[in-house]
N, C-alpha and C positions, 0 to 999 in steps of 0.2 A: 439482628436488625433486618427488617423486611423492606425491600425496595419495590415500590409499586409504580413509581413514576416512569412513564414512557419516555425514552431518551432519544436525543438527536445525536447522530454519529457523523463526524466529518473526517474524511480520509484525504490527507494532503500528501501527494506523491510527485515524483519528478516526471514519470512517463506513464503512458496509457495502460501498460500491463503490470505495473508494480503492484497494484492492489490485488489483482487476481493471483499473481505468483505468490505473494507473501502472506495474504490474509483472506483469500477468496472464500474459503470454507467458513471462516468466522463471520465474515460480512453477510454471507447468505443466511447463516444461522440467526444473526441479529435481525435481519430483515424479516425472517419468519416469526420472530418474537414481536414484531410490530414496530420496531425502531425506525425512525425517519433517517435515512442515510443519504449523504451527499458526498461528492468527490470533487476535488480540485486538483488539476494536473498542471504542473508548472511549465513544462516545455511543450514545444510543438512536435516533438518526436520525428524530426525531419532528417536525421542523419543515421538512424539505426538500421542499416541495411548493408549487405554485401553485394547487392545487385546494382551495378552502375547505370542500369537503364532507368532507374527511378529518377525523376526530378524532384528536388526537395519540396516544392510547393505541392505537388501531387501526392507525395508520400505523407506530408503533414495532413492533408485532407483525408486520405485513407485512414490514417491513424486516429483521427478524431471520430470518424464513423465507427471504427472498430472499438474504440473506447466506450462509445455510447452503447453499442450492442453488448459488449462484455458486462458493463455495469447493469444493464437491463436484466441479464440472466441472473445476476446475483440479487436483484431487488433494490438496487440503488435508485433513488428518486431522480437525481439529475447530476450532470457533469459540467464543470466549468473549466475553461482552458485559459491559463494566464498568458500563453503565447511566447514565452522566452525561447531563445535558440537552443536546440538540442546540443548537448555536449559542451555548453559554454556557460552554464548557470553560475559557476563560481566567479564569472566576470560581472555578474549583477551584484551591486552593493547589498550586503546582508540586510541592512536596515530597510532598503526598498522592498526586498522580497518578504521580509518580516511584516511590513505594513500590509502587503497584499494578503498574506496569510491571516493577519489579525482582522482585516476587513471581512474575510470569509467567516471567521469564527464569530464575529459580532453579527454578521448578516444571518447566519443559520442558527445562532444561539446553541452552539455545539456543547453537549454535555460530555462527549467522548471523542478523543482525537486518536486516529491511527496515522502513524508516519514512520519513516526510517529512523533508526536509533542513531543519534549523533555521536554516541560514545562507543559504538561497536567498532572493533578493529577490522582491518583487511578489506575495507570498502574501497574498491578501485575506481568508482565512478563519481566524478566531481558533482554531477547533478544530484545524486543521492545524498552526498555529504552536505551540500548547500541547503537543500530543501529540509533536511533533518534539523539543522540548526535554526533555520528561519521559522519552521512550524512549531518547534518546541518553545522557542523564545516568545513567539506570538501568543501561544496558549498560556505561557507563564504570566504574561502581563496584560492580557486582553481585558481583565477586570480593573486595571489601573486607569482612572479617568484622565490622567495627564499624558498617557501614551496616545498619541493621535487624537486629540480632542476635536479635530475637524470632523471626525466621523459622526459626532453627535449632530452636526449640522445637516448630515445626510440621513438622519433618522436611525443611526446605528449606535445603540447604547453599549456600555461596557458589559462584559459577560465573563462569568467564571467557568473555566473548564475543569471538571473534577477528575476525569479519568484519562489516562494516557496508555495506549497500547503501542509499544515500540517494537518494530521488527527489524531483522538484519540477516544478511547472508551468513555471517558468523556470529550468532547471537551470544551475548554475555549476560550473566546474572538473570537468566530466565526464571520467572516465578509464576508464570501462568501458561498452562497448556489447554487448548480447546479441542474437544473431541469433535472431529469433522467427518466421522464415518458416514453419517447420513447425507453429507454435503460434498463429498469429494467428487461425485459425478458433476455437480453444478460448477464446482471450481474448474474442472476440466472443460466443461462446455463453455464457460466464460472465457477461458484462455483461448480456446479454439476459434472464438469470434475475432481474435487478433490475428488475422490471416498473415499479414506482412511480417509481424513480429515472430509468429511461430515458424514461418518459412526461414526467417533469419536464425532462429534457434537451431533448426535442423542443419542449415547451411554452416553454421558455426561449428556444430559437432563434426560435420564432414571435414571442415578445415583443420580441426584439431587432429583428427585421425590421419589425414594426409601429411600434416607437418610432423607427426610423431614417427611415421614410418611403420607403425604397428599394423599388422594385417588382420582386419576383422571383416571378412567378406560380407557377413550379414548386414553390417552397418555401412559398408562402402557402397552398397546398392541403394541406399536410402534416397528417396526423391523428396526434396524440400516441399514440393507442392502437395505431397501426401503426408502431411505433418502429424495428423491426428494420432496414429498408432505410437509414434515416438513420444509425443507430448503426454499421452495418457500413461504410457509406461513409466516415463520419468517422474510425473507427478505422483503416481501411486507409490513408486519406490521411495521418493523423498518423504511423502506424508507418512508412509509406514515406518521409515527410519526415525522420524520424529516421534511417532506414536510409541515405538518400542521404549523410548526413554521414559515414557509416562504410563506404561501399561495400557495403551490404547491401540486400536487397530490403525486408525489414521488420525493425525493431529497436526495442528499449527501451534507455535509457541511464541511467547512474547515476554519482554520485560515490561511489566505493568506497574504503573504508579497511580494510586487512587487517593484523592483528597489530601494531598500533601503528606503530613505525618499522621493523619487521623487513623490510618490503618494500624500503624505501629502503636500509637497511643491507645487505640481501642483494645488491643490485646492486653494491655496493662490493666484495663478496667473490665476485662471479660466480655468485650463486645466484638462481634465478628460481622464484617460487612458481607452481605449475601452476594454470591456470584450470579452474574447475568447469564453467562455461557460456560 
């Protein structure tokens, strides 16, 4: 089966750097294929720092700018911010967040959804868990006319989402690996646009080292403001480790669901859905 339709991709995440860390290479690859890509970020990212000198409002503003810059590197058309408090997304009623996600799906007419996997284990961040459930449920029911019929009054019609790419820190039931060797540099570039978040990543590594008591002189001398060498090394090592599982140089991996049970039924009839990436 040959797929010729140009697709619209919607990435729904909790924080500004989630997309870049978990799927940046794949998103860049889809952008180069001509897909129309949009991102929705649920929180204002205003607590993710070890630097007490930041004020929450200023950090939130910086993170919005960083998110836009990172998305631009990957080829994402636009970024929307829902503005919920960082680190408190589980206090938002699930149905409220699901409605916001469904509104975005209907607005952009998304064919493909990228989001956190609600079924993955060992996820320690409540924002990731909450947005995962809300985005998945919103996509499952966005084509049901009696779910938020008030949307029609705003010109938002029902819409069917055919493909889901779920990512996770500890992925389970992976069935799709994407070769990102030509895109790993863009993934790194996009992440490095998130200055405050990358500084936090390096500062967090230093905190881990100090707390452990392990002596690693090379790492103990790291400067969070000079984060690029550390981020590049970590991303290449991580993407290479994923790639080795799939005989690729660099890869990202997902639990992918396409068109309900059609993919499974198609195999029974000798039909194979063509891969996009």
